[in-house]
N, CA, C and O atoms as a CHARMM CRD file, in Angstrom:
* protein
*
  252
    1    1 MET  N    -22.58700  21.02700  34.50600 PROA 1      0.00000
    2    1 MET  CA   -21.74200  19.93600  34.94900 PROA 1      0.00000
    3    1 MET  C    -20.68800  19.65700  33.88000 PROA 1      0.00000
    4    1 MET  O    -21.02600  19.45900  32.71200 PROA 1      0.00000
    5    2 ARG  N    -19.43100  19.63900  34.26900 PROA 2      0.00000
    6    2 ARG  CA   -18.34100  19.39800  33.31800 PROA 2      0.00000
    7    2 ARG  C    -18.19200  17.90700  33.06700 PROA 2      0.00000
    8    2 ARG  O    -18.41200  17.09700  33.96700 PROA 2      0.00000
    9    3 PRO  N    -17.81500  17.53900  31.83100 PROA 3      0.00000
   10    3 PRO  CA   -17.56100  16.11700  31.58000 PROA 3      0.00000
   11    3 PRO  C    -16.33800  15.66700  32.37400 PROA 3      0.00000
   12    3 PRO  O    -15.47000  16.47100  32.71400 PROA 3      0.00000
   13    4 HSD  N    -16.29000  14.38100  32.66000 PROA 4      0.00000
   14    4 HSD  CA   -15.16800  13.87200  33.44900 PROA 4      0.00000
   15    4 HSD  C    -13.88300  14.01100  32.66000 PROA 4      0.00000
   16    4 HSD  O    -13.89200  13.91500  31.43300 PROA 4      0.00000
   17    5 PRO  N    -12.78500  14.23600  33.34800 PROA 5      0.00000
   18    5 PRO  CA   -11.51200  14.34800  32.62700 PROA 5      0.00000
   19    5 PRO  C    -11.15400  13.01500  31.97000 PROA 5      0.00000
   20    5 PRO  O    -11.52600  11.94100  32.44400 PROA 5      0.00000
   21    6 GLU  N    -10.43400  13.12200  30.88100 PROA 6      0.00000
   22    6 GLU  CA   -10.05200  11.93800  30.12300 PROA 6      0.00000
   23    6 GLU  C     -9.07900  11.09000  30.94100 PROA 6      0.00000
   24    6 GLU  O     -8.11500  11.60300  31.50900 PROA 6      0.00000
   25    7 THR  N     -9.34300   9.80200  30.99000 PROA 7      0.00000
   26    7 THR  CA    -8.42600   8.92200  31.70700 PROA 7      0.00000
   27    7 THR  C     -7.18500   8.68300  30.85300 PROA 7      0.00000
   28    7 THR  O     -7.19000   8.95500  29.65200 PROA 7      0.00000
   29    8 LEU  N     -6.14300   8.18400  31.46300 PROA 8      0.00000
   30    8 LEU  CA    -4.90200   7.90300  30.73900 PROA 8      0.00000
   31    8 LEU  C     -5.13700   6.86600  29.64600 PROA 8      0.00000
   32    8 LEU  O     -4.57300   6.95700  28.55600 PROA 8      0.00000
   33    9 ARG  N     -5.97500   5.88300  29.95200 PROA 9      0.00000
   34    9 ARG  CA    -6.27600   4.84300  28.95800 PROA 9      0.00000
   35    9 ARG  C     -6.99600   5.43500  27.75100 PROA 9      0.00000
   36    9 ARG  O     -6.67100   5.09700  26.61300 PROA 9      0.00000
   37   10 GLU  N     -7.96000   6.30300  27.98200 PROA 10     0.00000
   38   10 GLU  CA    -8.68700   6.95300  26.87800 PROA 10     0.00000
   39   10 GLU  C     -7.75100   7.83600  26.06400 PROA 10     0.00000
   40   10 GLU  O     -7.82400   7.86700  24.83600 PROA 10     0.00000
   41   11 TYR  N     -6.87300   8.55200  26.75700 PROA 11     0.00000
   42   11 TYR  CA    -5.91200   9.42000  26.08200 PROA 11     0.00000
   43   11 TYR  C     -4.99800   8.59800  25.17600 PROA 11     0.00000
   44   11 TYR  O     -4.77500   8.96400  24.02200 PROA 11     0.00000
   45   12 ARG  N     -4.47400   7.49800  25.69200 PROA 12     0.00000
   46   12 ARG  CA    -3.58200   6.64600  24.89900 PROA 12     0.00000
   47   12 ARG  C     -4.30700   6.03900  23.70900 PROA 12     0.00000
   48   12 ARG  O     -3.74600   5.94200  22.61800 PROA 12     0.00000
   49   13 ARG  N     -5.54700   5.63300  23.91800 PROA 13     0.00000
   50   13 ARG  CA    -6.32500   5.05300  22.82600 PROA 13     0.00000
   51   13 ARG  C     -6.56400   6.09900  21.73200 PROA 13     0.00000
   52   13 ARG  O     -6.43800   5.80300  20.54400 PROA 13     0.00000
   53   14 ARG  N     -6.90500   7.31000  22.14000 PROA 14     0.00000
   54   14 ARG  CA    -7.14100   8.38300  21.15900 PROA 14     0.00000
   55   14 ARG  C     -5.86000   8.71400  20.40400 PROA 14     0.00000
   56   14 ARG  O     -5.88900   8.91600  19.19000 PROA 14     0.00000
   57   15 ARG  N     -4.72600   8.77200  21.12200 PROA 15     0.00000
   58   15 ARG  CA    -3.44100   9.07200  20.47000 PROA 15     0.00000
   59   15 ARG  C     -3.04200   7.95300  19.50100 PROA 15     0.00000
   60   15 ARG  O     -2.52800   8.22900  18.41700 PROA 15     0.00000
   61   16 ALA  N     -3.27200   6.71200  19.87800 PROA 16     0.00000
   62   16 ALA  CA    -2.94100   5.58400  19.00200 PROA 16     0.00000
   63   16 ALA  C     -3.80900   5.61200  17.75000 PROA 16     0.00000
   64   16 ALA  O     -3.33600   5.32400  16.65100 PROA 16     0.00000
   65   17 TYR  N     -5.07600   5.95900  17.92300 PROA 17     0.00000
   66   17 TYR  CA    -5.98100   6.04200  16.77600 PROA 17     0.00000
   67   17 TYR  C     -5.53500   7.14700  15.82200 PROA 17     0.00000
   68   17 TYR  O     -5.51100   6.93700  14.60900 PROA 17     0.00000
   69   18 CYS  N     -5.18500   8.30600  16.34400 PROA 18     0.00000
   70   18 CYS  CA    -4.72200   9.41500  15.50500 PROA 18     0.00000
   71   18 CYS  C     -3.41500   9.05500  14.79300 PROA 18     0.00000
   72   18 CYS  O     -3.23100   9.37700  13.61900 PROA 18     0.00000
   73   19 ALA  N     -2.52000   8.39100  15.50600 PROA 19     0.00000
   74   19 ALA  CA    -1.24700   7.98600  14.89700 PROA 19     0.00000
   75   19 ALA  C     -1.48000   6.97400  13.78400 PROA 19     0.00000
   76   19 ALA  O     -0.80800   7.01900  12.75400 PROA 19     0.00000
   77   20 ALA  N     -2.42400   6.06300  13.98400 PROA 20     0.00000
   78   20 ALA  CA    -2.72900   5.07100  12.94800 PROA 20     0.00000
   79   20 ALA  C     -3.31100   5.75000  11.71300 PROA 20     0.00000
   80   20 ALA  O     -2.98100   5.37400  10.58800 PROA 20     0.00000
   81   21 LEU  N     -4.16900   6.74200  11.90900 PROA 21     0.00000
   82   21 LEU  CA    -4.73000   7.45900  10.76500 PROA 21     0.00000
   83   21 LEU  C     -3.65400   8.21000  10.00000 PROA 21     0.00000
   84   21 LEU  O     -3.68700   8.26100   8.77000 PROA 21     0.00000
   85   22 GLU  N     -2.70500   8.79000  10.71000 PROA 22     0.00000
   86   22 GLU  CA    -1.63200   9.54100  10.04800 PROA 22     0.00000
   87   22 GLU  C     -0.65000   8.62000   9.33500 PROA 22     0.00000
   88   22 GLU  O     -0.00800   9.03700   8.37000 PROA 22     0.00000
   89   23 ALA  N     -0.52000   7.38100   9.79100 PROA 23     0.00000
   90   23 ALA  CA     0.43400   6.44800   9.20400 PROA 23     0.00000
   91   23 ALA  C     -0.04300   5.89000   7.87100 PROA 23     0.00000
   92   23 ALA  O      0.76900   5.40600   7.08400 PROA 23     0.00000
   93   24 VAL  N     -1.33700   5.94800   7.60400 PROA 24     0.00000
   94   24 VAL  CA    -1.87700   5.40400   6.36200 PROA 24     0.00000
   95   24 VAL  C     -1.60900   6.39200   5.23500 PROA 24     0.00000
   96   24 VAL  O     -1.96800   7.56600   5.32000 PROA 24     0.00000
   97   25 GLU  N     -0.97400   5.89700   4.18400 PROA 25     0.00000
   98   25 GLU  CA    -0.66800   6.75900   3.04500 PROA 25     0.00000
   99   25 GLU  C     -1.84100   6.77600   2.07600 PROA 25     0.00000
  100   25 GLU  O     -2.51800   5.76400   1.89300 PROA 25     0.00000
  101   26 PRO  N     -2.07700   7.91900   1.46100 PROA 26     0.00000
  102   26 PRO  CA    -3.11700   7.95600   0.42100 PROA 26     0.00000
  103   26 PRO  C     -2.74200   7.03300  -0.74100 PROA 26     0.00000
  104   26 PRO  O     -1.56400   6.75800  -0.96600 PROA 26     0.00000
  105   27 ILE  N     -3.72900   6.56800  -1.46100 PROA 27     0.00000
  106   27 ILE  CA    -3.48200   5.62300  -2.55900 PROA 27     0.00000
  107   27 ILE  C     -2.62200   6.26200  -3.64600 PROA 27     0.00000
  108   27 ILE  O     -1.86900   5.56000  -4.32100 PROA 27     0.00000
  109   28 GLU  N     -2.72000   7.57900  -3.82900 PROA 28     0.00000
  110   28 GLU  CA    -1.89200   8.24100  -4.84300 PROA 28     0.00000
  111   28 GLU  C     -0.41200   8.11100  -4.49100 PROA 28     0.00000
  112   28 GLU  O      0.41900   7.90400  -5.37500 PROA 28     0.00000
  113   29 THR  N     -0.08200   8.23000  -3.21800 PROA 29     0.00000
  114   29 THR  CA     1.30800   8.11800  -2.79800 PROA 29     0.00000
  115   29 THR  C      1.81800   6.70000  -3.02200 PROA 29     0.00000
  116   29 THR  O      2.94500   6.51100  -3.47800 PROA 29     0.00000
  117   30 VAL  N      1.01100   5.72200  -2.71000 PROA 30     0.00000
  118   30 VAL  CA     1.40200   4.32400  -2.91800 PROA 30     0.00000
  119   30 VAL  C      1.61600   4.06500  -4.40400 PROA 30     0.00000
  120   30 VAL  O      2.59300   3.42300  -4.79000 PROA 30     0.00000
  121   31 PHE  N      0.70400   4.56300  -5.23900 PROA 31     0.00000
  122   31 PHE  CA     0.82800   4.37400  -6.68100 PROA 31     0.00000
  123   31 PHE  C      2.10700   5.04900  -7.19700 PROA 31     0.00000
  124   31 PHE  O      2.82200   4.47100  -8.01600 PROA 31     0.00000
  125   32 ASP  N      2.39700   6.25800  -6.72500 PROA 32     0.00000
  126   32 ASP  CA     3.61400   6.95900  -7.14000 PROA 32     0.00000
  127   32 ASP  C      4.86100   6.17900  -6.74100 PROA 32     0.00000
  128   32 ASP  O      5.81800   6.10400  -7.51100 PROA 32     0.00000
  129   33 ARG  N      4.85800   5.60400  -5.54900 PROA 33     0.00000
  130   33 ARG  CA     6.02300   4.82400  -5.11200 PROA 33     0.00000
  131   33 ARG  C      6.22700   3.59600  -5.97400 PROA 33     0.00000
  132   33 ARG  O      7.36000   3.24900  -6.30600 PROA 33     0.00000
  133   34 ILE  N      5.13800   2.93200  -6.34000 PROA 34     0.00000
  134   34 ILE  CA     5.24200   1.74200  -7.19000 PROA 34     0.00000
  135   34 ILE  C      5.78300   2.11800  -8.56600 PROA 34     0.00000
  136   34 ILE  O      6.67100   1.44500  -9.08900 PROA 34     0.00000
  137   35 VAL  N      5.25500   3.18200  -9.15000 PROA 35     0.00000
  138   35 VAL  CA     5.71000   3.62100 -10.47500 PROA 35     0.00000
  139   35 VAL  C      7.17200   4.03200 -10.42500 PROA 35     0.00000
  140   35 VAL  O      7.93500   3.70000 -11.33300 PROA 35     0.00000
  141   36 ASN  N      7.57600   4.74400  -9.39100 PROA 36     0.00000
  142   36 ASN  CA     8.97900   5.15500  -9.27100 PROA 36     0.00000
  143   36 ASN  C      9.89200   3.94300  -9.10900 PROA 36     0.00000
  144   36 ASN  O     10.97400   3.89900  -9.69400 PROA 36     0.00000
  145   37 TRP  N      9.45600   2.94900  -8.31100 PROA 37     0.00000
  146   37 TRP  CA    10.27400   1.76100  -8.13400 PROA 37     0.00000
  147   37 TRP  C     10.42300   1.01400  -9.45600 PROA 37     0.00000
  148   37 TRP  O     11.51300   0.54800  -9.78700 PROA 37     0.00000
  149   38 LEU  N      9.33000   0.89900 -10.21300 PROA 38     0.00000
  150   38 LEU  CA     9.40800   0.22000 -11.50900 PROA 38     0.00000
  151   38 LEU  C     10.30800   0.98100 -12.47600 PROA 38     0.00000
  152   38 LEU  O     11.01800   0.37000 -13.27400 PROA 38     0.00000
  153   39 ALA  N     10.28200   2.31400 -12.41100 PROA 39     0.00000
  154   39 ALA  CA    11.14700   3.11700 -13.27900 PROA 39     0.00000
  155   39 ALA  C     12.61700   2.93900 -12.91700 PROA 39     0.00000
  156   39 ALA  O     13.48700   3.03600 -13.78300 PROA 39     0.00000
  157   40 GLU  N     12.89500   2.68100 -11.65100 PROA 40     0.00000
  158   40 GLU  CA    14.28300   2.48100 -11.22200 PROA 40     0.00000
  159   40 GLU  C     14.80700   1.08700 -11.55100 PROA 40     0.00000
  160   40 GLU  O     16.01600   0.86300 -11.50700 PROA 40     0.00000
  161   41 HSD  N     13.92700   0.15000 -11.87800 PROA 41     0.00000
  162   41 HSD  CA    14.32400  -1.22400 -12.18100 PROA 41     0.00000
  163   41 HSD  C     13.74700  -1.62900 -13.54400 PROA 41     0.00000
  164   41 HSD  O     12.78900  -2.39900 -13.60500 PROA 41     0.00000
  165   42 PRO  N     14.33100  -1.10900 -14.64200 PROA 42     0.00000
  166   42 PRO  CA    13.74000  -1.34600 -15.96500 PROA 42     0.00000
  167   42 PRO  C     13.77600  -2.81100 -16.40400 PROA 42     0.00000
  168   42 PRO  O     12.85300  -3.26000 -17.08500 PROA 42     0.00000
  169   43 ARG  N     14.80300  -3.56300 -16.04000 PROA 43     0.00000
  170   43 ARG  CA    14.86300  -4.96600 -16.46500 PROA 43     0.00000
  171   43 ARG  C     13.77700  -5.78800 -15.79500 PROA 43     0.00000
  172   43 ARG  O     13.10300  -6.58900 -16.44200 PROA 43     0.00000
  173   44 LEU  N     13.61400  -5.58900 -14.51400 PROA 44     0.00000
  174   44 LEU  CA    12.57000  -6.31200 -13.80200 PROA 44     0.00000
  175   44 LEU  C     11.18600  -5.90700 -14.31000 PROA 44     0.00000
  176   44 LEU  O     10.28600  -6.73900 -14.41600 PROA 44     0.00000
  177   45 THR  N     11.03100  -4.63200 -14.62000 PROA 45     0.00000
  178   45 THR  CA     9.75800  -4.16000 -15.17200 PROA 45     0.00000
  179   45 THR  C      9.47400  -4.83700 -16.50500 PROA 45     0.00000
  180   45 THR  O      8.34300  -5.24500 -16.76700 PROA 45     0.00000
  181   46 ALA  N     10.49400  -4.95900 -17.35000 PROA 46     0.00000
  182   46 ALA  CA    10.32200  -5.61300 -18.64400 PROA 46     0.00000
  183   46 ALA  C      9.94000  -7.08200 -18.46800 PROA 46     0.00000
  184   46 ALA  O      9.07500  -7.59800 -19.17500 PROA 46     0.00000
  185   47 VAL  N     10.59400  -7.74500 -17.51800 PROA 47     0.00000
  186   47 VAL  CA    10.26600  -9.15500 -17.25600 PROA 47     0.00000
  187   47 VAL  C      8.82300  -9.28100 -16.78900 PROA 47     0.00000
  188   47 VAL  O      8.10700 -10.18600 -17.22000 PROA 47     0.00000
  189   48 MET  N      8.39400  -8.38900 -15.91700 PROA 48     0.00000
  190   48 MET  CA     7.02100  -8.44900 -15.40800 PROA 48     0.00000
  191   48 MET  C      6.00800  -8.19100 -16.51900 PROA 48     0.00000
  192   48 MET  O      4.97500  -8.85800 -16.58300 PROA 48     0.00000
  193   49 VAL  N      6.29700  -7.22800 -17.39500 PROA 49     0.00000
  194   49 VAL  CA     5.38900  -6.92200 -18.50500 PROA 49     0.00000
  195   49 VAL  C      5.30700  -8.10600 -19.45600 PROA 49     0.00000
  196   49 VAL  O      4.21600  -8.48100 -19.88700 PROA 49     0.00000
  197   50 CYS  N      6.44900  -8.69800 -19.78600 PROA 50     0.00000
  198   50 CYS  CA     6.44700  -9.86500 -20.68600 PROA 50     0.00000
  199   50 CYS  C      5.70800 -11.04500 -20.06600 PROA 50     0.00000
  200   50 CYS  O      4.93300 -11.72100 -20.74200 PROA 50     0.00000
  201   51 ALA  N      5.94300 -11.28700 -18.79900 PROA 51     0.00000
  202   51 ALA  CA     5.26200 -12.40200 -18.13400 PROA 51     0.00000
  203   51 ALA  C      3.75500 -12.17900 -18.11200 PROA 51     0.00000
  204   51 ALA  O      2.98100 -13.11200 -18.32300 PROA 51     0.00000
  205   52 PHE  N      3.34600 -10.95500 -17.85900 PROA 52     0.00000
  206   52 PHE  CA     1.92100 -10.64100 -17.83800 PROA 52     0.00000
  207   52 PHE  C      1.31700 -10.78800 -19.23700 PROA 52     0.00000
  208   52 PHE  O      0.20100 -11.28400 -19.38800 PROA 52     0.00000
  209   53 ALA  N      2.06700 -10.35000 -20.26200 PROA 53     0.00000
  210   53 ALA  CA     1.55700 -10.41400 -21.63300 PROA 53     0.00000
  211   53 ALA  C      1.50300 -11.85800 -22.14800 PROA 53     0.00000
  212   53 ALA  O      0.59900 -12.21300 -22.90500 PROA 53     0.00000
  213   54 LEU  N      2.45900 -12.68000 -21.74200 PROA 54     0.00000
  214   54 LEU  CA     2.52500 -14.04800 -22.24800 PROA 54     0.00000
  215   54 LEU  C      1.74100 -15.05700 -21.41200 PROA 54     0.00000
  216   54 LEU  O      1.55100 -16.19500 -21.84200 PROA 54     0.00000
  217   55 SER  N      1.29000 -14.66600 -20.24500 PROA 55     0.00000
  218   55 SER  CA     0.58700 -15.62200 -19.38600 PROA 55     0.00000
  219   55 SER  C     -0.66800 -16.19800 -20.02800 PROA 55     0.00000
  220   55 SER  O     -0.92100 -17.38800 -19.83800 PROA 55     0.00000
  221   56 PRO  N     -1.47900 -15.44100 -20.77900 PROA 56     0.00000
  222   56 PRO  CA    -2.63300 -16.08900 -21.44100 PROA 56     0.00000
  223   56 PRO  C     -2.21700 -17.17100 -22.43500 PROA 56     0.00000
  224   56 PRO  O     -2.90200 -18.18300 -22.58200 PROA 56     0.00000
  225   57 LEU  N     -1.09000 -16.95100 -23.11700 PROA 57     0.00000
  226   57 LEU  CA    -0.61500 -17.96500 -24.07000 PROA 57     0.00000
  227   57 LEU  C     -0.17900 -19.23200 -23.34800 PROA 57     0.00000
  228   57 LEU  O     -0.40100 -20.33600 -23.84600 PROA 57     0.00000
  229   58 LEU  N      0.43500 -19.08600 -22.18800 PROA 58     0.00000
  230   58 LEU  CA     0.86600 -20.26300 -21.42100 PROA 58     0.00000
  231   58 LEU  C     -0.32300 -21.05000 -20.90200 PROA 58     0.00000
  232   58 LEU  O     -0.26300 -22.27500 -20.79800 PROA 58     0.00000
  233   59 LEU  N     -1.39100 -20.36100 -20.57900 PROA 59     0.00000
  234   59 LEU  CA    -2.57900 -21.04900 -20.06300 PROA 59     0.00000
  235   59 LEU  C     -3.28400 -21.85100 -21.16000 PROA 59     0.00000
  236   59 LEU  O     -3.94700 -22.85000 -20.88000 PROA 59     0.00000
  237   60 GLU  N     -3.13500 -21.40100 -22.41600 PROA 60     0.00000
  238   60 GLU  CA    -3.80800 -22.08700 -23.53900 PROA 60     0.00000
  239   60 GLU  C     -2.92600 -23.14000 -24.18700 PROA 60     0.00000
  240   60 GLU  O     -3.37400 -23.84800 -25.08900 PROA 60     0.00000
  241   61 ALA  N     -1.68700 -23.25500 -23.74800 PROA 61     0.00000
  242   61 ALA  CA    -0.75700 -24.20800 -24.37900 PROA 61     0.00000
  243   61 ALA  C     -1.21700 -25.63500 -24.12400 PROA 61     0.00000
  244   61 ALA  O     -1.64800 -25.95900 -23.01700 PROA 61     0.00000
  245   62 PRO  N     -1.12900 -26.50400 -25.15400 PROA 62     0.00000
  246   62 PRO  CA    -1.50800 -27.90500 -24.94700 PROA 62     0.00000
  247   62 PRO  C     -0.49100 -28.60100 -24.04400 PROA 62     0.00000
  248   62 PRO  O      0.68300 -28.23300 -24.01000 PROA 62     0.00000
  249   63 ARG  N     -0.95700 -29.60100 -23.32300 PROA 63     0.00000
  250   63 ARG  CA    -0.07800 -30.32600 -22.42000 PROA 63     0.00000
  251   63 ARG  C      0.39000 -31.61100 -23.02700 PROA 63     0.00000
  252   63 ARG  O      1.14400 -32.35200 -22.39700 PROA 63     0.00000
């Protein structure tokens, strides 16, 4: 006995699932994009590094 043919709804659901899996980028690609963007914007990168480095000092500052 052959399995029933796939309905249009099942076909669309399977295609949407496959498309969603293909749309997700590996974490290495995301990391590379972030590093490249930071390399293209050195001033903003410097500001972010300084803010990150100085944030503990700001938290300990007396009020």
